[in-house]
C-alpha positions as CSV (number, residue, x, y, z in Angstrom):
1,M,0.0,0.0,0.0
2,S,1.5,3.4,-1.1
3,E,2.2,6.1,1.4
4,T,0.0,9.2,1.4
5,G,0.5,12.8,2.2
6,I,-1.7,15.8,2.8
7,Y,-2.1,18.3,0.0
8,L,-2.9,21.9,1.1
9,Y,-5.0,23.9,-1.4
10,A,-5.9,27.0,0.7
11,V,-6.4,28.4,4.1
12,A,-9.6,30.2,4.9
13,R,-10.9,32.1,7.9
14,D,-14.2,31.4,9.6
15,L,-15.1,28.7,7.0
16,P,-18.2,26.9,8.2
17,P,-17.7,23.2,9.1
18,G,-18.7,20.9,6.3
19,T,-18.4,23.5,3.5
20,V,-16.4,21.2,1.2
21,G,-18.2,18.1,2.2
22,G,-18.9,15.9,-0.9
23,A,-16.4,17.9,-3.1
24,T,-13.2,16.3,-4.4
25,G,-9.7,17.4,-5.2
26,L,-6.7,15.9,-6.9
27,R,-7.2,12.4,-8.3
28,G,-10.8,12.5,-7.1
29,A,-9.8,12.4,-3.4
30,P,-12.4,13.8,-1.0
31,L,-11.7,17.3,0.4
32,S,-11.6,17.8,4.1
33,Q,-11.2,20.7,6.5
34,V,-8.6,21.0,9.3
35,A,-9.4,23.7,11.8
36,V,-6.6,25.7,13.5
37,G,-8.3,28.3,15.6
38,R,-10.3,30.6,13.3
39,L,-8.3,29.3,10.3
40,T,-9.2,26.3,8.3
41,A,-6.9,24.4,6.0
42,V,-8.6,22.7,3.0
43,V,-6.8,19.5,2.1
44,S,-7.0,16.1,0.5
45,E,-4.9,13.0,0.6
46,V,-2.4,12.4,-2.2
47,D,-0.1,9.6,-3.1
48,L,3.5,10.4,-2.1
49,A,4.8,8.4,-5.1
50,E,3.4,11.2,-7.2
51,F,3.5,14.2,-4.8
52,G,6.4,13.4,-2.6
53,E,9.9,14.9,-3.0
54,E,11.0,12.5,-5.7
55,G,7.7,12.4,-7.5
56,L,7.5,16.2,-7.6
57,R,11.0,16.6,-8.9
58,R,10.0,14.5,-11.9
59,N,6.5,15.7,-12.4
60,L,7.2,19.4,-12.1
61,E,9.0,19.1,-15.4
62,D,5.9,17.7,-17.1
63,L,3.8,20.6,-18.5
64,G,0.7,18.3,-19.0
65,W,0.9,17.2,-15.3
66,L,1.4,20.7,-14.1
67,E,-1.6,22.0,-16.1
68,E,-3.9,19.3,-14.7
69,V,-2.8,19.8,-11.1
70,A,-3.1,23.6,-11.4
71,R,-6.6,23.3,-12.8
72,T,-7.8,21.1,-9.9
73,H,-6.0,23.3,-7.4
74,D,-7.7,26.4,-8.8
75,A,-11.1,24.8,-8.8
76,V,-10.8,24.0,-5.1
77,V,-9.6,27.5,-4.3
78,H,-12.6,29.0,-6.2
79,L,-14.9,26.7,-4.3
80,V,-13.6,27.9,-0.9
81,S,-13.6,31.5,-1.9
82,E,-17.3,31.4,-2.4
83,H,-17.8,30.8,1.3
84,A,-15.0,32.7,3.1
85,S,-11.9,34.9,2.7
86,V,-9.2,32.7,1.3
87,A,-5.4,32.6,1.1
88,P,-4.5,30.3,-1.8
89,M,-1.4,28.1,-1.2
90,R,1.4,27.5,-3.7
91,L,1.0,24.6,-6.0
92,A,2.2,21.2,-4.5
93,T,2.2,22.3,-0.9
94,V,2.3,18.8,0.8
95,F,2.6,17.7,4.4
96,L,3.4,14.2,5.7
97,T,1.1,14.2,8.8
98,P,-1.9,16.1,10.1
99,D,0.2,17.3,13.0
100,S,2.9,18.8,10.7
101,L,0.1,20.6,8.8
102,R,-1.5,22.1,12.0
103,Q,1.9,23.1,13.3
104,R,2.8,25.0,10.0
105,V,-0.6,26.7,9.7
106,G,-0.1,27.8,13.3
107,E,3.3,29.2,12.5
108,W,1.8,31.1,9.5
109,A,-1.2,32.3,11.5
110,E,-0.2,35.9,12.0
111,S,0.8,36.4,8.4
112,L,-2.3,34.6,7.2
113,H,-4.6,36.8,9.3
114,T,-2.8,39.9,7.9
115,A,-3.3,38.7,4.3
116,L,-6.9,37.7,4.9
117,D,-7.6,41.1,6.5
118,R,-6.3,42.7,3.2
119,V,-8.4,40.6,0.9
120,E,-11.6,40.3,2.8
121,G,-14.6,41.1,0.7
122,C,-12.5,41.5,-2.4
123,Q,-11.7,39.7,-5.7
124,E,-8.8,39.8,-8.1
125,W,-9.1,41.0,-11.6
126,S,-6.5,40.9,-14.4
127,V,-6.0,43.6,-17.0
128,K,-3.8,43.4,-20.0
129,V,-3.4,46.2,-22.5
130,V,-1.9,45.6,-26.0
131,V,-1.1,48.3,-28.5
132,D,-0.2,47.8,-32.2
133,T,2.8,50.1,-32.3
134,T,3.6,49.1,-35.9
135,A,0.3,50.5,-37.1
136,Q,0.8,53.6,-34.9
137,A,4.2,54.3,-36.4
138,A,2.9,53.9,-39.9
139,A,0.1,56.3,-39.2
140,A,2.3,58.9,-37.5
141,P,3.1,62.1,-39.4
142,D,6.6,62.2,-40.9
143,G,9.2,64.3,-39.2
144,P,10.9,67.1,-41.0
145,T,12.9,66.0,-44.1
146,G,14.7,69.2,-44.8
147,G,13.1,69.6,-48.1
148,Q,16.3,69.2,-50.0
149,A,17.1,66.6,-52.7
150,G,20.3,64.6,-52.2
151,S,22.0,61.4,-53.2
152,P,20.0,58.2,-53.1
153,G,22.1,57.1,-50.1
154,A,21.4,60.3,-48.2
155,A,17.7,60.0,-49.0
156,Y,17.6,56.4,-47.7
157,L,19.4,57.4,-44.5
158,Q,16.9,60.2,-44.0
159,R,13.9,57.9,-44.5
160,R,15.5,55.4,-42.1
161,R,15.9,58.1,-39.5
162,E,12.3,59.1,-39.9
163,Q,11.1,55.5,-39.6
164,L,13.1,55.0,-36.4
165,G,11.8,58.3,-35.0
166,A,8.2,57.3,-35.8
167,Q,8.7,53.9,-34.1
168,Q,10.2,55.5,-31.1
169,R,7.4,58.0,-30.8
170,A,4.9,55.1,-31.2
171,Q,6.6,53.1,-28.4
172,E,6.5,56.1,-26.1
173,A,2.9,56.8,-26.9
174,A,2.0,53.2,-26.2
175,A,3.8,53.2,-22.9
176,R,1.9,56.3,-21.9
177,T,-1.3,54.5,-22.8
178,G,-0.4,51.7,-20.4
179,D,0.4,54.2,-17.6
180,D,-2.9,56.1,-18.2
181,V,-5.0,52.9,-18.0
182,H,-3.2,51.8,-14.8
183,A,-3.7,55.3,-13.3
184,A,-7.4,55.2,-14.1
185,L,-7.9,51.6,-12.8
186,V,-5.8,51.8,-9.6
187,E,-8.0,54.6,-8.2
188,G,-10.2,53.3,-5.5
189,V,-9.0,49.7,-5.6
190,V,-7.7,48.0,-2.4
191,A,-4.4,47.0,-3.9
192,S,-2.7,46.6,-7.3
193,R,0.3,44.9,-8.7
194,R,2.0,45.6,-12.1
195,L,3.6,42.5,-13.6
196,P,6.1,42.1,-16.4
197,P,4.6,41.8,-19.9
198,Q,3.8,38.3,-21.0
199,D,6.0,36.7,-23.7
200,R,4.3,37.3,-27.0
201,R,5.2,33.9,-28.3
202,L,3.6,32.1,-25.3
203,A,0.6,34.4,-24.9
204,G,-0.2,34.6,-28.6
205,Y,-1.0,38.3,-28.9
206,E,0.1,40.7,-31.7
207,G,1.5,44.1,-30.8
208,T,3.2,45.5,-27.6
209,M,1.9,44.6,-24.2
210,V,2.1,47.9,-22.3
211,L,0.2,46.8,-19.1
212,N,-0.1,43.5,-17.3
213,A,-1.6,44.1,-13.9
214,A,-3.6,42.6,-11.1
215,Y,-6.2,44.6,-9.2
216,L,-7.8,43.7,-5.8
217,V,-11.3,45.1,-6.1
218,S,-14.0,45.1,-3.5
219,R,-17.1,43.1,-4.4
220,S,-19.3,46.1,-3.8
221,G,-17.1,48.3,-6.1
222,A,-16.7,45.8,-8.9
223,E,-19.5,47.1,-11.1
224,E,-18.3,50.7,-11.0
225,W,-14.7,49.6,-11.6
226,L,-15.7,47.5,-14.7
227,G,-17.6,50.5,-16.0
228,R,-14.4,52.5,-15.8
229,V,-12.8,49.8,-18.0
230,E,-15.5,50.2,-20.6
231,G,-15.0,54.0,-20.5
232,L,-11.3,53.4,-21.2
233,R,-12.1,51.1,-24.1
234,A,-14.3,53.8,-25.7
235,R,-11.6,56.5,-25.2
236,L,-8.7,54.4,-26.4
237,P,-10.0,52.5,-29.5
238,R,-6.5,51.6,-30.7
239,A,-5.7,49.8,-27.5
240,T,-6.9,46.3,-26.8
241,I,-7.9,46.1,-23.1
242,E,-8.5,42.6,-21.9
243,V,-10.1,42.0,-18.5
244,R,-10.4,38.6,-16.8
245,G,-11.9,37.6,-13.5
246,P,-13.1,37.7,-10.9
247,W,-10.6,35.3,-9.2
248,P,-9.6,34.5,-5.7
249,P,-6.8,36.9,-4.6
250,Y,-3.8,34.9,-5.8
251,S,-1.6,37.9,-6.2
252,F,-2.5,39.5,-2.9
253,A,-3.0,36.7,-0.3
254,T,-0.5,33.9,-1.3
255,L,2.2,33.9,1.3
256,E,5.8,34.0,0.3
257,G,7.8,31.2,1.7
258,T,5.0,28.7,2.0
259,G,5.3,25.2,0.6
């Protein structure tokens, strides 16, 4: 019989007993709740041959395995977030015994309560802004050419300088667009986090990503905030503004150093 460990999905505060009863996690294992004071760890049993140290070393290199585990992990976090403020845990946070789980959650308790205070009553939204700087550069008015005829080589160099200048101006205008969108959306939110642009080849977008940000928005203020997004779309027709969510507060409640 294989050894099992305890996989920790999330820690919630004041989660009613029996909330996850009947729900399942990884590999169809039943979810359960482990209370530590006001905090509740949401867990399931996992096979250590797969989720133990050696198994994880091998499986974390498998993108298909990672995607499947991440999808189930996220589904559990979403389920818990519907009932209480939740701090999602890092993927593949595994304990060997219930006692070691309780001890660690107790050690994290102060940081967890601080994080849960921050995200209580809030949801996370993602915003990405992409601008086609190539089209903007092509549409930009030419800079001064001097109005004098010259050799073909000089004319080519002048055109090249004008093209580079137009591209530079388009990039600067695009960056300002990202800054303007962020400045408009950050007003009134609980917290925000600007992230590096996604790799174009992996994310599959065309153009320049000038904003990749997460916003922690109160549930009561979400409708107004989303209306602000629509206003920006109307005002900035050349920018593609993508909004996704609402999600549990992954960017604002996950504790560094867990796992």
